[in-house]
C-alpha positions in Angstrom: 20.9 -85.7 -16.2 22.4 -84.2 -13.2 22.8 -80.9 -15.0 19.2 -80.8 -16.1 18.0 -81.4 -12.6 20.2 -78.7 -11.3 18.6 -76.2 -13.7 15.1 -77.1 -12.7 16.0 -77.1 -9.1 17.6 -73.5 -9.5 14.5 -72.2 -11.3 12.2 -73.4 -8.6 14.5 -71.8 -6.0 14.1 -68.4 -7.8 10.3 -68.7 -7.8 10.4 -69.6 -4.1 12.7 -66.6 -3.4 10.5 -64.1 -5.4 7.3 -65.4 -3.7 8.9 -65.1 -0.3 10.0 -61.5 -1.0 6.5 -60.5 -2.1 5.0 -62.2 1.0 7.5 -60.7 3.4 5.9 -57.6 4.9 8.7 -56.4 7.2 9.1 -52.6 6.7 5.6 -52.0 5.2 4.4 -50.3 8.4 7.5 -48.0 8.4 6.8 -47.0 4.8 3.1 -46.3 5.5 4.0 -44.3 8.6 6.5 -42.2 6.6 3.9 -41.5 3.9 1.4 -40.5 6.5 3.9 -38.2 8.2 4.6 -36.5 4.9 0.9 -36.0 4.2 0.3 -34.6 7.7 3.3 -32.3 7.4 2.0 -30.9 4.1 -1.4 -30.3 5.6 0.2 -28.5 8.6 2.3 -26.3 6.3 -0.7 -25.4 4.1 -2.7 -24.4 7.2 0.2 -22.2 8.5 0.5 -20.4 5.1 -3.3 -20.0 4.9 -3.5 -18.5 8.4 -0.6 -16.2 7.8 -2.2 -14.9 4.6 -5.5 -14.3 6.5 -3.7 -12.3 9.2 -2.1 -10.1 6.5 -5.4 -9.5 4.8 -7.2 -8.6 8.0 -4.3 -6.2 8.9 -4.6 -4.5 5.6 -8.4 -4.2 6.0 -7.9 -2.7 9.4 -5.4 -0.2 8.1 -7.6 0.9 5.2 -10.6 1.3 7.6 -8.5 3.4 10.0 -7.4 5.6 7.1 -11.0 6.1 6.0 -12.1 7.1 9.5 -9.1 9.4 9.9 -10.0 11.2 6.7 -13.7 11.3 7.6 -13.0 12.7 11.1 -10.8 15.4 9.5 -13.9 16.5 7.4 -16.2 16.3 10.4 -13.9 18.4 12.6 -13.6 21.1 9.9 -17.4 21.1 9.3 -18.1 21.4 13.0 -16.2 24.7 13.3 -17.9 27.8 11.8 -14.6 29.7 12.0 -13.2 27.4 9.2 -15.7 29.0 6.8 -14.8 32.6 7.3 -14.3 34.0 3.8 -11.6 36.4 5.0 -9.3 33.3 5.8 -9.3 32.4 2.2 -7.4 35.4 0.7 -4.7 33.0 -0.6 -7.2 30.7 -2.2 -7.0 27.8 0.3 -6.7 27.5 4.0 -5.4 24.6 6.1 -7.4 24.7 9.3 -5.0 22.3 11.0 -2.0 24.6 10.7 -3.9 27.5 12.3 -2.9 27.9 15.9 -6.5 28.3 17.0 -7.5 25.0 15.3 -6.2 21.9 17.0 -5.9 18.8 14.9 -7.4 15.9 16.9 -6.9 13.5 13.9 -3.9 12.5 11.8 -5.7 13.7 8.6 -4.4 16.4 6.3 -7.3 18.7 5.6 -7.5 21.6 3.2 -10.5 23.9 2.8 -10.8 25.9 -0.4 -13.3 28.7 -1.1 -14.9 27.7 -4.4 -15.4 31.0 -6.3 -16.5 29.2 -9.5 -19.8 28.2 -7.9 -22.5 30.8 -7.3 -26.1 30.7 -6.2 -28.2 28.1 -4.4 -27.3 24.4 -4.6 -29.6 22.7 -7.1 -32.6 20.7 -5.9 -32.7 21.9 -2.3 -35.5 24.4 -2.6 -33.6 27.4 -1.2 -34.7 30.9 -2.2 -31.9 32.8 -3.8 -33.4 36.1 -2.8 -33.2 35.6 1.0 -29.7 34.0 1.2 -26.3 34.3 -0.2 -24.4 31.1 -0.7 -20.7 30.5 -0.1 -19.3 27.3 -1.6 -16.3 25.5 -0.1 -14.4 22.4 -1.1 -13.0 20.2 1.7 -10.2 17.7 0.9 -9.2 15.3 3.7 -6.4 12.8 3.4 -6.2 10.1 6.1 -3.1 7.8 6.2 -2.3 5.1 8.7 -0.2 1.9 9.2 3.2 2.6 7.8 3.5 -1.1 6.8 5.4 -1.7 3.6 2.6 0.1 1.8 0.6 2.7 3.9 -3.1 2.9 3.5 -4.3 6.3 2.3 -7.9 7.5 1.9 -9.0 10.8 0.4 -12.4 12.3 1.0 -13.6 15.3 -1.0 -16.7 17.0 0.2 -18.5 20.1 -1.0 -20.1 22.4 1.6 -22.4 25.3 1.1 -22.8 28.0 3.7 -26.0 29.9 3.9 -25.6 33.6 4.7 -28.7 35.7 5.4 -28.9 38.8 3.2 -29.9 42.4 4.2 -33.4 41.5 3.2 -33.4 38.9 6.0 -33.6 35.1 5.9 -36.0 32.8 7.5 
């Protein structure tokens, strides 16, 4: 009988030990604190990566906008000067007004003006009389490039310009 009572006594001791381990909460606060620290660290890393990506996107947008305005200013500078549309300058077929010593390049755009000899007559839909004016057609190509980041932003603007020249009969 003594052996049987030892077995029962040992079994109840195991139940008591398992119950005491489950009820013992020492270290639970440490485990919860570690899990919370991991979660907060992941949230912090995600916000850092997100803000870094936003900075890169806004920088690329700024560079592309700067390239557009550089190309547009190149076109505007060429259009503002009547000397750029002197047909005698175009004996070679195209003329780069910014390589001319008389034309100063205030922008960083590469501009090329070409006398378009394939077009003749008045531009369509503008109501100009073809008898009182002659029309000279020009093509302006302006390339603006900024921000030499890993990939520079480049914008090309092509514009067609028609110059009205009064004829011997007289214009308006």
